[in-house]
PyMOL CGO cylinders between C-alpha atoms (Angstrom):
from pymol import cmd
from pymol.cgo import CYLINDER

trace = [
    CYLINDER, 125.43, 130.17, 127.67, 123.39, 133.30, 127.16, 0.3, 1, 1, 1, 1, 1, 1,
    CYLINDER, 123.39, 133.30, 127.16, 119.66, 132.89, 127.33, 0.3, 1, 1, 1, 1, 1, 1,
    CYLINDER, 119.66, 132.89, 127.33, 118.60, 131.11, 124.16, 0.3, 1, 1, 1, 1, 1, 1,
    CYLINDER, 118.60, 131.11, 124.16, 115.65, 132.26, 122.15, 0.3, 1, 1, 1, 1, 1, 1,
    CYLINDER, 115.65, 132.26, 122.15, 113.07, 129.63, 121.48, 0.3, 1, 1, 1, 1, 1, 1,
    CYLINDER, 113.07, 129.63, 121.48, 112.07, 127.86, 118.30, 0.3, 1, 1, 1, 1, 1, 1,
    CYLINDER, 112.07, 127.86, 118.30, 108.63, 128.95, 117.12, 0.3, 1, 1, 1, 1, 1, 1,
    CYLINDER, 108.63, 128.95, 117.12, 106.40, 127.28, 114.58, 0.3, 1, 1, 1, 1, 1, 1,
    CYLINDER, 106.40, 127.28, 114.58, 106.19, 129.06, 111.26, 0.3, 1, 1, 1, 1, 1, 1,
    CYLINDER, 106.19, 129.06, 111.26, 103.68, 128.23, 108.53, 0.3, 1, 1, 1, 1, 1, 1,
    CYLINDER, 103.68, 128.23, 108.53, 106.55, 128.03, 106.04, 0.3, 1, 1, 1, 1, 1, 1,
    CYLINDER, 106.55, 128.03, 106.04, 107.11, 124.54, 107.51, 0.3, 1, 1, 1, 1, 1, 1,
    CYLINDER, 107.11, 124.54, 107.51, 103.68, 123.35, 106.28, 0.3, 1, 1, 1, 1, 1, 1,
    CYLINDER, 103.68, 123.35, 106.28, 103.95, 120.64, 103.63, 0.3, 1, 1, 1, 1, 1, 1,
    CYLINDER, 103.95, 120.64, 103.63, 100.34, 119.75, 102.87, 0.3, 1, 1, 1, 1, 1, 1,
    CYLINDER, 100.34, 119.75, 102.87, 100.35, 116.29, 104.45, 0.3, 1, 1, 1, 1, 1, 1,
    CYLINDER, 100.35, 116.29, 104.45, 98.29, 116.67, 107.61, 0.3, 1, 1, 1, 1, 1, 1,
    CYLINDER, 98.29, 116.67, 107.61, 99.90, 113.88, 109.64, 0.3, 1, 1, 1, 1, 1, 1,
    CYLINDER, 99.90, 113.88, 109.64, 103.39, 115.07, 108.74, 0.3, 1, 1, 1, 1, 1, 1,
    CYLINDER, 103.39, 115.07, 108.74, 102.50, 118.71, 109.46, 0.3, 1, 1, 1, 1, 1, 1,
    CYLINDER, 102.50, 118.71, 109.46, 101.10, 117.76, 112.88, 0.3, 1, 1, 1, 1, 1, 1,
    CYLINDER, 101.10, 117.76, 112.88, 104.23, 115.76, 113.72, 0.3, 1, 1, 1, 1, 1, 1,
    CYLINDER, 104.23, 115.76, 113.72, 106.42, 118.67, 112.61, 0.3, 1, 1, 1, 1, 1, 1,
    CYLINDER, 106.42, 118.67, 112.61, 104.50, 121.07, 114.89, 0.3, 1, 1, 1, 1, 1, 1,
    CYLINDER, 104.50, 121.07, 114.89, 105.24, 118.73, 117.79, 0.3, 1, 1, 1, 1, 1, 1,
    CYLINDER, 105.24, 118.73, 117.79, 108.91, 118.50, 116.74, 0.3, 1, 1, 1, 1, 1, 1,
    CYLINDER, 108.91, 118.50, 116.74, 109.23, 122.30, 116.81, 0.3, 1, 1, 1, 1, 1, 1,
    CYLINDER, 109.23, 122.30, 116.81, 107.52, 122.52, 120.22, 0.3, 1, 1, 1, 1, 1, 1,
    CYLINDER, 107.52, 122.52, 120.22, 109.83, 119.88, 121.70, 0.3, 1, 1, 1, 1, 1, 1,
    CYLINDER, 109.83, 119.88, 121.70, 112.96, 121.54, 120.32, 0.3, 1, 1, 1, 1, 1, 1,
    CYLINDER, 112.96, 121.54, 120.32, 111.66, 124.81, 121.75, 0.3, 1, 1, 1, 1, 1, 1,
    CYLINDER, 111.66, 124.81, 121.75, 111.40, 123.09, 125.14, 0.3, 1, 1, 1, 1, 1, 1,
    CYLINDER, 111.40, 123.09, 125.14, 115.02, 121.93, 124.88, 0.3, 1, 1, 1, 1, 1, 1,
    CYLINDER, 115.02, 121.93, 124.88, 116.04, 125.54, 124.24, 0.3, 1, 1, 1, 1, 1, 1,
    CYLINDER, 116.04, 125.54, 124.24, 113.95, 127.18, 126.94, 0.3, 1, 1, 1, 1, 1, 1,
    CYLINDER, 113.95, 127.18, 126.94, 113.36, 124.73, 129.80, 0.3, 1, 1, 1, 1, 1, 1,
    CYLINDER, 113.36, 124.73, 129.80, 115.17, 125.30, 133.08, 0.3, 1, 1, 1, 1, 1, 1,
    CYLINDER, 115.17, 125.30, 133.08, 118.26, 123.13, 133.59, 0.3, 1, 1, 1, 1, 1, 1,
    CYLINDER, 118.26, 123.13, 133.59, 116.47, 120.86, 136.07, 0.3, 1, 1, 1, 1, 1, 1,
    CYLINDER, 116.47, 120.86, 136.07, 113.90, 120.01, 133.38, 0.3, 1, 1, 1, 1, 1, 1,
    CYLINDER, 113.90, 120.01, 133.38, 116.39, 119.15, 130.64, 0.3, 1, 1, 1, 1, 1, 1,
    CYLINDER, 116.39, 119.15, 130.64, 116.50, 115.42, 131.29, 0.3, 1, 1, 1, 1, 1, 1,
    CYLINDER, 116.50, 115.42, 131.29, 112.72, 115.08, 130.96, 0.3, 1, 1, 1, 1, 1, 1,
    CYLINDER, 112.72, 115.08, 130.96, 112.62, 117.42, 127.95, 0.3, 1, 1, 1, 1, 1, 1,
    CYLINDER, 112.62, 117.42, 127.95, 115.36, 115.44, 126.21, 0.3, 1, 1, 1, 1, 1, 1,
    CYLINDER, 115.36, 115.44, 126.21, 113.59, 112.15, 126.96, 0.3, 1, 1, 1, 1, 1, 1,
    CYLINDER, 113.59, 112.15, 126.96, 110.36, 113.60, 125.53, 0.3, 1, 1, 1, 1, 1, 1,
    CYLINDER, 110.36, 113.60, 125.53, 112.19, 114.74, 122.42, 0.3, 1, 1, 1, 1, 1, 1,
    CYLINDER, 112.19, 114.74, 122.42, 113.93, 111.35, 122.01, 0.3, 1, 1, 1, 1, 1, 1,
    CYLINDER, 113.93, 111.35, 122.01, 110.58, 109.51, 122.19, 0.3, 1, 1, 1, 1, 1, 1,
    CYLINDER, 110.58, 109.51, 122.19, 109.07, 111.92, 119.70, 0.3, 1, 1, 1, 1, 1, 1,
    CYLINDER, 109.07, 111.92, 119.70, 112.02, 111.69, 117.28, 0.3, 1, 1, 1, 1, 1, 1,
    CYLINDER, 112.02, 111.69, 117.28, 111.97, 107.89, 117.32, 0.3, 1, 1, 1, 1, 1, 1,
    CYLINDER, 111.97, 107.89, 117.32, 108.22, 107.77, 116.60, 0.3, 1, 1, 1, 1, 1, 1,
    CYLINDER, 108.22, 107.77, 116.60, 108.39, 110.66, 114.10, 0.3, 1, 1, 1, 1, 1, 1,
    CYLINDER, 108.39, 110.66, 114.10, 111.23, 109.16, 112.09, 0.3, 1, 1, 1, 1, 1, 1,
    CYLINDER, 111.23, 109.16, 112.09, 109.84, 105.64, 112.32, 0.3, 1, 1, 1, 1, 1, 1,
    CYLINDER, 109.84, 105.64, 112.32, 106.54, 106.90, 110.89, 0.3, 1, 1, 1, 1, 1, 1,
    CYLINDER, 106.54, 106.90, 110.89, 108.25, 108.64, 107.98, 0.3, 1, 1, 1, 1, 1, 1,
    CYLINDER, 108.25, 108.64, 107.98, 110.50, 105.63, 107.38, 0.3, 1, 1, 1, 1, 1, 1,
    CYLINDER, 110.50, 105.63, 107.38, 107.42, 103.35, 107.21, 0.3, 1, 1, 1, 1, 1, 1,
    CYLINDER, 107.42, 103.35, 107.21, 105.71, 105.71, 104.75, 0.3, 1, 1, 1, 1, 1, 1,
    CYLINDER, 105.71, 105.71, 104.75, 108.80, 105.66, 102.55, 0.3, 1, 1, 1, 1, 1, 1,
    CYLINDER, 108.80, 105.66, 102.55, 109.07, 101.87, 102.70, 0.3, 1, 1, 1, 1, 1, 1,
    CYLINDER, 109.07, 101.87, 102.70, 105.37, 101.23, 102.01, 0.3, 1, 1, 1, 1, 1, 1,
    CYLINDER, 105.37, 101.23, 102.01, 105.13, 103.66, 99.12, 0.3, 1, 1, 1, 1, 1, 1,
    CYLINDER, 105.13, 103.66, 99.12, 108.48, 102.90, 97.48, 0.3, 1, 1, 1, 1, 1, 1,
    CYLINDER, 108.48, 102.90, 97.48, 109.84, 106.43, 97.95, 0.3, 1, 1, 1, 1, 1, 1,
    CYLINDER, 109.84, 106.43, 97.95, 112.90, 106.72, 95.67, 0.3, 1, 1, 1, 1, 1, 1,
    CYLINDER, 112.90, 106.72, 95.67, 115.06, 108.93, 97.93, 0.3, 1, 1, 1, 1, 1, 1,
    CYLINDER, 115.06, 108.93, 97.93, 114.49, 106.72, 100.97, 0.3, 1, 1, 1, 1, 1, 1,
    CYLINDER, 114.49, 106.72, 100.97, 118.09, 105.81, 101.83, 0.3, 1, 1, 1, 1, 1, 1,
    CYLINDER, 118.09, 105.81, 101.83, 119.35, 109.38, 102.13, 0.3, 1, 1, 1, 1, 1, 1,
    CYLINDER, 119.35, 109.38, 102.13, 116.31, 110.42, 104.14, 0.3, 1, 1, 1, 1, 1, 1,
    CYLINDER, 116.31, 110.42, 104.14, 116.61, 107.47, 106.54, 0.3, 1, 1, 1, 1, 1, 1,
    CYLINDER, 116.61, 107.47, 106.54, 120.34, 108.18, 106.96, 0.3, 1, 1, 1, 1, 1, 1,
    CYLINDER, 120.34, 108.18, 106.96, 119.54, 111.71, 108.13, 0.3, 1, 1, 1, 1, 1, 1,
    CYLINDER, 119.54, 111.71, 108.13, 117.01, 110.38, 110.61, 0.3, 1, 1, 1, 1, 1, 1,
    CYLINDER, 117.01, 110.38, 110.61, 119.53, 107.86, 111.93, 0.3, 1, 1, 1, 1, 1, 1,
    CYLINDER, 119.53, 107.86, 111.93, 122.20, 110.53, 112.38, 0.3, 1, 1, 1, 1, 1, 1,
    CYLINDER, 122.20, 110.53, 112.38, 119.83, 112.72, 114.39, 0.3, 1, 1, 1, 1, 1, 1,
    CYLINDER, 119.83, 112.72, 114.39, 118.81, 109.77, 116.60, 0.3, 1, 1, 1, 1, 1, 1,
    CYLINDER, 118.81, 109.77, 116.60, 122.48, 108.83, 117.16, 0.3, 1, 1, 1, 1, 1, 1,
    CYLINDER, 122.48, 108.83, 117.16, 123.22, 112.41, 118.22, 0.3, 1, 1, 1, 1, 1, 1,
    CYLINDER, 123.22, 112.41, 118.22, 120.27, 112.43, 120.61, 0.3, 1, 1, 1, 1, 1, 1,
    CYLINDER, 120.27, 112.43, 120.61, 121.45, 109.19, 122.23, 0.3, 1, 1, 1, 1, 1, 1,
    CYLINDER, 121.45, 109.19, 122.23, 124.98, 110.55, 122.60, 0.3, 1, 1, 1, 1, 1, 1,
    CYLINDER, 124.98, 110.55, 122.60, 123.67, 113.73, 124.20, 0.3, 1, 1, 1, 1, 1, 1,
    CYLINDER, 123.67, 113.73, 124.20, 121.50, 111.71, 126.59, 0.3, 1, 1, 1, 1, 1, 1,
    CYLINDER, 121.50, 111.71, 126.59, 124.65, 109.90, 127.76, 0.3, 1, 1, 1, 1, 1, 1,
    CYLINDER, 124.65, 109.90, 127.76, 126.52, 113.19, 128.12, 0.3, 1, 1, 1, 1, 1, 1,
    CYLINDER, 126.52, 113.19, 128.12, 123.65, 114.72, 130.08, 0.3, 1, 1, 1, 1, 1, 1,
    CYLINDER, 123.65, 114.72, 130.08, 123.76, 111.76, 132.47, 0.3, 1, 1, 1, 1, 1, 1,
    CYLINDER, 123.76, 111.76, 132.47, 127.39, 112.81, 133.10, 0.3, 1, 1, 1, 1, 1, 1,
    CYLINDER, 127.39, 112.81, 133.10, 126.28, 116.37, 133.81, 0.3, 1, 1, 1, 1, 1, 1,
    CYLINDER, 126.28, 116.37, 133.81, 126.92, 118.01, 130.44, 0.3, 1, 1, 1, 1, 1, 1,
    CYLINDER, 126.92, 118.01, 130.44, 123.93, 120.35, 130.33, 0.3, 1, 1, 1, 1, 1, 1,
    CYLINDER, 123.93, 120.35, 130.33, 125.46, 122.64, 127.70, 0.3, 1, 1, 1, 1, 1, 1,
    CYLINDER, 125.46, 122.64, 127.70, 125.51, 119.87, 125.11, 0.3, 1, 1, 1, 1, 1, 1,
    CYLINDER, 125.51, 119.87, 125.11, 121.71, 119.56, 125.28, 0.3, 1, 1, 1, 1, 1, 1,
    CYLINDER, 121.71, 119.56, 125.28, 121.37, 123.24, 124.40, 0.3, 1, 1, 1, 1, 1, 1,
    CYLINDER, 121.37, 123.24, 124.40, 123.87, 122.81, 121.56, 0.3, 1, 1, 1, 1, 1, 1,
    CYLINDER, 123.87, 122.81, 121.56, 121.87, 119.85, 120.23, 0.3, 1, 1, 1, 1, 1, 1,
    CYLINDER, 121.87, 119.85, 120.23, 118.70, 121.96, 120.34, 0.3, 1, 1, 1, 1, 1, 1,
    CYLINDER, 118.70, 121.96, 120.34, 120.36, 124.77, 118.37, 0.3, 1, 1, 1, 1, 1, 1,
    CYLINDER, 120.36, 124.77, 118.37, 121.64, 122.22, 115.84, 0.3, 1, 1, 1, 1, 1, 1,
    CYLINDER, 121.64, 122.22, 115.84, 118.14, 120.74, 115.48, 0.3, 1, 1, 1, 1, 1, 1,
    CYLINDER, 118.14, 120.74, 115.48, 116.66, 124.21, 115.05, 0.3, 1, 1, 1, 1, 1, 1,
    CYLINDER, 116.66, 124.21, 115.05, 119.20, 124.88, 112.29, 0.3, 1, 1, 1, 1, 1, 1,
    CYLINDER, 119.20, 124.88, 112.29, 118.73, 121.44, 110.68, 0.3, 1, 1, 1, 1, 1, 1,
    CYLINDER, 118.73, 121.44, 110.68, 114.94, 121.19, 110.61, 0.3, 1, 1, 1, 1, 1, 1,
    CYLINDER, 114.94, 121.19, 110.61, 113.98, 123.92, 108.09, 0.3, 1, 1, 1, 1, 1, 1,
    CYLINDER, 113.98, 123.92, 108.09, 116.21, 122.55, 105.33, 0.3, 1, 1, 1, 1, 1, 1,
    CYLINDER, 116.21, 122.55, 105.33, 115.26, 118.95, 106.10, 0.3, 1, 1, 1, 1, 1, 1,
    CYLINDER, 115.26, 118.95, 106.10, 111.57, 119.88, 105.90, 0.3, 1, 1, 1, 1, 1, 1,
    CYLINDER, 111.57, 119.88, 105.90, 112.05, 122.02, 102.78, 0.3, 1, 1, 1, 1, 1, 1,
    CYLINDER, 112.05, 122.02, 102.78, 113.92, 119.38, 100.81, 0.3, 1, 1, 1, 1, 1, 1,
    CYLINDER, 113.92, 119.38, 100.81, 113.52, 115.88, 102.16, 0.3, 1, 1, 1, 1, 1, 1,
    CYLINDER, 113.52, 115.88, 102.16, 110.13, 116.02, 103.85, 0.3, 1, 1, 1, 1, 1, 1,
    CYLINDER, 110.13, 116.02, 103.85, 108.51, 118.18, 101.17, 0.3, 1, 1, 1, 1, 1, 1,
    CYLINDER, 108.51, 118.18, 101.17, 109.58, 115.63, 98.57, 0.3, 1, 1, 1, 1, 1, 1,
    CYLINDER, 109.58, 115.63, 98.57, 108.11, 112.84, 100.71, 0.3, 1, 1, 1, 1, 1, 1,
    CYLINDER, 108.11, 112.84, 100.71, 104.90, 114.81, 101.26, 0.3, 1, 1, 1, 1, 1, 1,
    CYLINDER, 104.90, 114.81, 101.26, 104.54, 115.42, 97.53, 0.3, 1, 1, 1, 1, 1, 1,
    CYLINDER, 104.54, 115.42, 97.53, 105.22, 111.74, 96.80, 0.3, 1, 1, 1, 1, 1, 1,
    CYLINDER, 105.22, 111.74, 96.80, 102.66, 110.53, 99.36, 0.3, 1, 1, 1, 1, 1, 1,
    CYLINDER, 102.66, 110.53, 99.36, 99.94, 112.95, 98.28, 0.3, 1, 1, 1, 1, 1, 1,
    CYLINDER, 99.94, 112.95, 98.28, 100.50, 112.21, 94.61, 0.3, 1, 1, 1, 1, 1, 1,
    CYLINDER, 100.50, 112.21, 94.61, 100.36, 108.45, 95.24, 0.3, 1, 1, 1, 1, 1, 1,
    CYLINDER, 100.36, 108.45, 95.24, 97.18, 108.64, 97.32, 0.3, 1, 1, 1, 1, 1, 1,
    CYLINDER, 97.18, 108.64, 97.32, 95.32, 111.53, 95.65, 0.3, 1, 1, 1, 1, 1, 1,
    CYLINDER, 95.32, 111.53, 95.65, 96.88, 111.87, 92.20, 0.3, 1, 1, 1, 1, 1, 1,
    CYLINDER, 96.88, 111.87, 92.20, 98.05, 115.45, 92.72, 0.3, 1, 1, 1, 1, 1, 1,
    CYLINDER, 98.05, 115.45, 92.72, 100.39, 117.71, 94.62, 0.3, 1, 1, 1, 1, 1, 1,
    CYLINDER, 100.39, 117.71, 94.62, 99.77, 118.83, 98.23, 0.3, 1, 1, 1, 1, 1, 1,
    CYLINDER, 99.77, 118.83, 98.23, 97.74, 121.97, 98.68, 0.3, 1, 1, 1, 1, 1, 1,
    CYLINDER, 97.74, 121.97, 98.68, 99.24, 124.24, 101.34, 0.3, 1, 1, 1, 1, 1, 1,
    CYLINDER, 99.24, 124.24, 101.34, 97.67, 127.36, 102.83, 0.3, 1, 1, 1, 1, 1, 1,
    CYLINDER, 97.67, 127.36, 102.83, 100.16, 129.55, 104.68, 0.3, 1, 1, 1, 1, 1, 1,
    CYLINDER, 100.16, 129.55, 104.68, 99.33, 132.65, 106.64, 0.3, 1, 1, 1, 1, 1, 1,
    CYLINDER, 99.33, 132.65, 106.64, 101.44, 135.54, 105.44, 0.3, 1, 1, 1, 1, 1, 1,
    CYLINDER, 101.44, 135.54, 105.44, 103.81, 136.76, 108.14, 0.3, 1, 1, 1, 1, 1, 1,
    CYLINDER, 103.81, 136.76, 108.14, 102.33, 134.33, 110.67, 0.3, 1, 1, 1, 1, 1, 1,
    CYLINDER, 102.33, 134.33, 110.67, 104.29, 132.25, 113.11, 0.3, 1, 1, 1, 1, 1, 1,
    CYLINDER, 104.29, 132.25, 113.11, 101.18, 130.69, 114.62, 0.3, 1, 1, 1, 1, 1, 1,
]
cmd.load_cgo(trace, "trace")
């Protein structure tokens, strides 16, 4: 595989729910590590990502359950599919399939923006509206990837 470019945070991923935004920053950083870490660091990077994804998705799933989020089932299904893919790739990596980890990282990099834009933004809006009575307020730096 040619050298893969990383996955950088972009303020367009901000949703206005601070806990969710912080978790998403970590998600992007861990996917970036899967794309850029040397081959001998892939097992640890994948384990770090798997732990993050389980906690990240569990947190969102709990929010949806506690607040009666109407689109919960579809959102949880997406989380479960990602986790199943991560577990499969962990097994493949144990068999020496390094390339599959990079392919998973590219797939996650492709998946995340749309998931955040549609599913997580709807959840963010729902949570903020339920707790504060209004929509999330998001400040994005123009042209910034910081």
